[in-house]
N, C-alpha and C positions, 0 to 999 in steps of 0.2 A: 562106234559112232561118232562122229566129225560136232566139234565143240564148237557152241554157239557162241557167234560172233557181235548179236544185239545186244543189247543192254538196255533195260528198265531203265528210266528214270523214276525215284521212289518221287512221291509226294514234295517233298522238299525243292528237289531239283525242278520238278516240273514245274511250278512255284516264281521262283525264280530264275531257270535256265530256259525254259521252254521256248518252241517258234510263238505261243502264242507270250507268253509274259514279255521277249522279246520285242514284237509287234508292238504289242499295248504302251508299253514306257517306251518307244521310237516315237509313237503318236501322241502319245501326251506331252511329249517332249517337243514335237516340231509344234501342237498347238498354243505350249507355251508362247516360243520363241515368236509364233506370229502374233498371237494377241498379245506379246511385249509392243512387238513393231506399233500392231496399229495403235496398240492405245498411247504411246508417245506421238505419234502421226494425227493420232483425235484429238489430244489435248495442242499439241501445236493449232493445228484449224479451230480449234474452243477458243484459246487464247486471242488467236490475232484476229478472228470473227467478235471478238467481243470489244476486242480493243479497239478495233475500226465502227463499232459500230458508238461506245463512247467518245471518241474521236467526232464525229459527224454530228452526236446528238448537240456535242458543246462546240463545236465551229458552228453549227444551223440555230442555235441559239443564243450566240453575238450578233449573226449576222442580224438576227432579226431584230436585235433589242437596238443593234447599228441605225437599221433604216427606221424603228420610230424614233430618239432620239435624235435621229437628223431632221424629224418631220419638226416635234415639237420646242428644239428650240437647239442654239447654236452652243457646242462644248468647247469651240476654239480658243474661246476670252480664259473659261476657267482654267482647260487643259497649261493653255500659256502662261497665268499667272501664275500654277503647279510648278511648273517645266523653273521656271526664270529664278524661284524661290529654291528649287533644290541647285542649281546650276550658280545661285549668289553665294552657294555656302562654301565652307573651308570641309575637309577631310575631319578635322578632328571635329565638325558640327554633324557634319552628316553620321557622326559614330552612334549621333548620342540616338537616330529615329529611335520610334517607339517609348521613349523616356516622359515622363508627365512634362518636365519643359518643354521639349523638343514636340511634344504636342500641343500644347498652351500656344508655343509660338504661332503657331498656322493652326488656330483656331480660328480665325475669322472666316475662312475658308467656308467650311460649313453652313455659315452664316448666310449665304449668298444663295440668291432666289434659283439661279441655274444648278448649284449644287443640288439642293433639295430636289428641283425638279426632272434631276438625273439621278437621283436617289431613290425617288419613287418610282421611277419606270424599270430600275435595274430590280428593286425590290418585289414588285410586279412580276417580273421573270419568273426572278429566284422563287417566289412561294406558287408558280403555278407549275413548276417542272424540280423533278428530283436531279440537283445538283447540288456538290458544295457551296459554291460562290461563283456570284459575280459581280464585274468594277468594271471601271476605268480605270485606265493607267497609259503610260505612257513608255517607252524603254531607250536609255541611254546609251548611245551609241560608245562612250566619251568613256566610261567607267563601267559596262556591263553592268549597269542594273534596271530593275523595275520601279520608276517612281507611280505610285497609286492619287490616282486623284477622287474617285469617287469610288467609296466601296458600299454594295448591298448587303454586308453582313452586320447582323444586330445582336452575335456572339461577345461578347466583351473580351475573353482568350484570343480570338482571330480574327477583331476588326481591326484594320485599318483605316490611320489617319490620313488626311491630303499630305502632300510630303513625304507619308513616308515612303520606304523604299529596301527593297531586298537585292542582291548581289544573282544575278543569273547567268548561268553557264556564254560564254560569247557566241555559240553556234546558234542558242534562241533567241538571241539578239537578232544578229543576221537573218535567220530564217523569217520572223516577222517583218523587220525593216528592209528587208531584199523582196519581199510577197510579192511575186508579179500577178495575183487576184487569180491562177488559176489551180485547178485544188481544194487542195484543204490546207491549210500551217496549224501547226501544233507540237509542243514537244512536253514530254514523259524524262522526270525526274524525281528521284528519291530524295524528297525535300526533309531537311533539317524538322521545321517541326508542324508536316503536316503528312508527311510521308508520303508514298507515290501519288504522284497527281501527274494526269494529263491536263494541259493547259491548252486551251485551242481560241483562234480569235477573228477577229475584221479589223482593218481600220478603217479608222474616221478623217477624212480628208476636210480639208479647205476651199473655198471656191477654186483657189490656183492649185489645187490637186495636191499639195504639199501633206503628210498625217499629219494630224495635230495631235490621238490619241487611240488610243488601240480597246475594243471590247472585248474582257476577255473570262472565258468561262470555266472554274475550275470541276473535274469531277476525280474525286477519289478511286485508286486505283486497288482498294482491296477487296470491290465485290468480284475482281476479276480472282483474286487470290482464292477466296471463297466458293466461289465456281469452279476453280481449276481444283480443289478440294474435295468438292458435292463431286465432281464430273470423274475425278482417280477412284473415287469411291465405288461408287454406283459400275463403273466399268470393269473394276479391278474385279465387283462380286459376280458381276454377268459372264466376265473371261473367263471366275474357276467354275462358274456353272457349266456354263458352253463347252470349257476345257476336257470338264470329267461326259459331258455329255459327247462329245467328237469323238475320245477315247473311249470309249464304251462301246459306242456305233461302229467305230472302226476298226477296234477290237473284235468284235463279234463278224465287220465285213471280210475280215481279213481270214479271220476265224474259218468262216464260211468257203470263202476263197480260197485260198491258203493253205490253212493247218489243215484241217478235218480233211481234202483230198490229198495231201501228204499223208496224213494218216492213216489212209482209207489203203491205200497204196502199199504203202510200211506194212498195214494188217495182212492183207492181201497175199504179199509176199511172202511173210512169217507164215500166214497159212499154207501157201502153195510148198514151200520146204519143208513146212512140219510133213502136209500128206507128202509126200515124196519120200521123205525119209523113212513113213510109215507104210508105202505101198499102197495107197490111195491112187487111183488112175481118175479121181475128180478135173476137169480140164475147165473148170467156168470159174476161178478166183477172181479175174478182173474184167472177163465181160459184164458183170454184172454192180462195178461199183457207180457208171452212169454219171461222169464226170463230166461236167459242161462250165469249164472254166473260162477255153477260148483261149489258153497261152499254154506254156509248156508242158504247166503240168500236165493240163488235156493228152496233149500230145503224151506223153510218158507213160498215161495210163493206156492210151491207143496201143501205142509201143510196146508196152507189157502184156497185154493180152493176145496183140497179136504174134510177139515171144512164148506167148503160153499155151497157144494153138498151133502154134507154128515147132514149137518143141515137144506137144501132146503130139501132132503128125511126124515127127521125126521120129519119134519112139515107136511110134506105131509103122513107120519103114524102116525102122532095128532089126526090131525079129525079125523080117524079110531078109534082112540082108546082115550076111555073114563074115565079108570081108573088113577088113578094119582100113581098111586103106578107106573105103566108099562111107564109111562110117565118119570117119574124121572129115572127110570131101563132104559132105550134108553137117556135120559140125560146123564148120570155119564159112559154109558157104549162110548161113545162115546170121553168124553173126558177122558176116560183111556185110547181110542186108541192115540189121539192124543197127550197126554203126552207118552203115549212108545214110538211112533215114536221120541220124541224131544231125547230119553235116546239112547246112544252105546247099542245095544243088542247082536250083531252080533261076535261071541267068534270060535276059537280065532282071535282078534280085530283083530291083525298087522300078519296076517301070512309071511310076508316076513322080518318080523324084526327081527331077532334070540339072537339081544343084550338084550331083555324085553320081559317078558311075565304080563299081565294084563286083570284082570278077576272083573266084580260087580257087583250088585244085588240092587232090590228094593224092598220093598216090603209093599206099604201104609196101612195104619193103616184103610182108607176106599177107596171106590172105586178107586177115586183120594188122591195122598197129596202130600205134601209142600217138601219133601224131593227130591234132584236130589243128579247125581256124571257126572262125565263129563272126558274125555280122551282123545286128538288132539293132533298130530303133529305142532307144530307152524312151527316147518321146518325139514328137515332132521335130526337133531342132537339138538331138543330138545323139549321133552312130557310133553304137561301138563294136571295138575292133577285135578281133583276137587270136592270137598263134602261139600255140604251143605244141609242146614235146612232150611227151610221159616218158620213163625212163622203162625201158624192156622194149620187149617183141612180143607180138603176138596175142591171143585173145586176155590174156592178164593187164598187158597195155591200153584195148580195148574197153576194157573194162573201166579199168582206170580213170581212161579218158572220159569214159561218158557221162560216171560219176564231174570230175570236174568240173566240166562243162556246163553241166547242171545248175552244179553249183555256183562257178562264177556267172553264168546267166541269172540266175535266182539273185545275188548280189547286185549286180550291174541294172537291173530293171526295177530295185528299189528307191535309184536315184544317187547311188556313194561317187567318190571319186574314184579313180582307177588305183591309186593308194590304198585307200579303207576295203575296196572288191577284192586286190589280194592280200590284205593282212586279213580279213575276216574268213578269205577263203582257203587263206593257209590255217588259218584259226579251224573251222571246222574239218579239212582233211588230217591235218594234227592229232585231232580225240579220237580218230577209229582209226588207224593206219598201221596195223600187225603187219603189214608185211615190206613196212619202212620204204613205198617206193616214192616217187618224186614228180614235177614235171614243173617244166620250163615255160614260162608265159610271160610274152610282151603285150601289155593291153591299152588301149588308147581309147579316147571319146574324140572325134570330130564334133563341134560346134558346127552346127552346117551352114548358118547365117552369118559367121564370121571367120570358119577356118582357122581357126584355134584349135590344135589338138593338145591335150594333154593326157599323158601319156606316163604308163611306168614300165618298172622294169624289171622280172622274175628270172634273171638268171636268164635270159633267152638271151639267141644272137642280134646284133644289131641293126639294127631298120634301115632302110638306103631310101631317103627322100631326092624329087628331082621336083626342083622348082620349077616356075612356071621359065622357057629358054634356059632353061639350065640341061645341066646332065646331073644321071644317077651319082648318088656321094654318100657313102657309108656315116651314119647319126650316130657314134660313137657314145649313148649315153652311159649311167651308170647305173650299174646293175645291181639289183637285189641280191638274197637267197633264194636257193629254190624255193615252190611251193612241197611244203610236207614235210621240208627237212628238218625243220626247227619252229618249234611252236615260240610263239608271241615276235616273232618280223613283223617291223614295219617300214615300208616302204616307201619310197621318195619317188616325187613325179616332177616332170619336165614336160617344157611346153615348146611346140611348135606351131607358127605361124604358115597354114597353106594357103596360096595365093590360087586365085583361078587359074588353070592347067598344071596344077600341081598335083605329082603323083608320088605316093608311098607304096613302097615294095616290103613286104616280113616276108619270112621263111624258117623253115628249121633247118636242123645243120646237114639235116642230106643231101642240101644243095654244096655246100661249099666242101663237105665230105667227103664227095661222091668219087671214087674207086675206078680207076681204067686197071688194065689186064698187068701195069708196070709198079702199082700199088704207088702213082702219084692221085695227089689232090685235086678235085678242081677248082677248090678255093675262092676265096670274096674277089680277086684281082678278074679270073675269066669269066666270073658272076657278071661285077660291075661292065662288060665287056660289052655281056651278052646285053644286059639292059639297056645299056647306050646303043646299040644295034640301031635303034629305030625307039629315040625316047618319046616320040611324039603318038606313037601306036596305042592305041585304045587297052586295057587292063587284060584281058584276053590273050590280045595278041603279043603283048610282052608278056606272061607266061610262056603261051609258045614259044617265045627265041628264047627266056633262059632252056625251058623244059628241051629245044632242041641240040642249043648248045654245050647242055648238059650229057644228050643221048650220043650227040658226036664223039666226044672227051669220052666218055666212058665204052661204048663200044659195045664188043657183047659182051663185058663182064660182068661178076652178078650184082643185084642190087642189093646193098648190105642197111640199106636205114629207109625210115619214109623217104618220101618228098615231096614238101607240101608248099606252096607258095599262094600268097594274096596279093592283089593289087588294086590299089585304090586311085581315082581321079577324080582330085574338085577342082567343078565346074567351074561353083558359086554361085550365088541368088540372084533368079535370073528380075530381072530389070525391062519394063516393058516389052511383056515376051523375049526376050531375049537373054543370052548368060553372062552372067557379070564378066 
């Protein structure tokens, strides 16, 4: 009895290495990355909005206070007296600001009626709203300082007297003194005495239009930091809950749409094999699966169902056919049909997508071959292109080809990069490759909106690119190791930029290695010459030109290798109903 090639995973392996576990981990990781990005964006928006709210509040408060002051009193005499007193001092005298001696020297300003009136107005505003301080001051451009005139603060530790002053950045002085009245003027800085403060205000001008003082409001930004901490904590908790919820829901969804259908197909296949070995004639292993995923998995179940019924039909016919030649012919005909069903064969392939045109063909050397191509949309803006060549010929190569195609397609539709697709496909094939077969693969993903083509090469032939209004030329990209040859291989990517009108030609070694009766190879030079015979032709005609050139060179010689080709033309994104 033949040995089984399927190994059942134990409970620990299923927990860590099953498709369901990998899907769950990938979903959780994606949700975490998305949540962290949303957190940073939300935190930035929250901070910007809150700070802008503080700026607006301080500005509007200063604006209102300035309007009231101009109605109830004239601030110019007091402001002029304070500024003149500041300017009359030497640098050594100014350095004593805040001392008892310094404040006693200028205490007479606080006894003036206009000082008392201004302070009362400012205190009324300070008590009515939640701000740290509102005061009257004047900027000194010469010394980059802020000279205080009237302060509404009652706290002895923070209260400032007339002629007290603080150094301020030159930018703040220029911003306030040069303000043209449009928008909001403000300054945010980390002060030594008060921490992070937002200062905003408006000027008070005299009858000549000269600025004599500023009504300034200070709001501490400590509340912003507290709000950011609270926002971060709440969002982090919500993200943890949502991440786990999304992970569980997505894992269940993927289990329903991907893992369970694959397991059903695998179980049906195993049951089919066991029944065949035991001599049972049941032929309904796949028809009862009822898989409705709308993708390659559903197509695979239908193909397997057709294969099972076709095999059953074949066996019935086989009992009536005694000739060995007829038996082999029937078997290969079935394999040819299955293989053909696995490759895209309806053209135009994407009639609703005018941005590109793609055409491909495969002519096996025997009834079935090991070459394959594939093209499909990963999403609405990314087209995946695959050209591959399996080692060997005939049915074994065809079976290995179908398995490789499914694994590559499944990895690509998870949104992975070309290099990662090849690496994961290599790992999957190497995990169960007792026959030590391998496949060369060129895989590229075309970003339809930009024409950027990201590709990776696993030991395959060089691609051929024809830029717009140019000639076809070989792109000698860097080859990685073949798929299935060695586990743990990592592949490198490269990029090509396709402009509207650019064409890309992919092929297997059956084209340049086509041999005539004199044992001469067709070669890359003849292939390039055939491509440039009419490089403005459509992709299907370009393939016909190459095939005609190969047939004319080989003539009656036997075809020893599969001959597979693919050509894609990038036409660009449509603009105003026309192609770019």
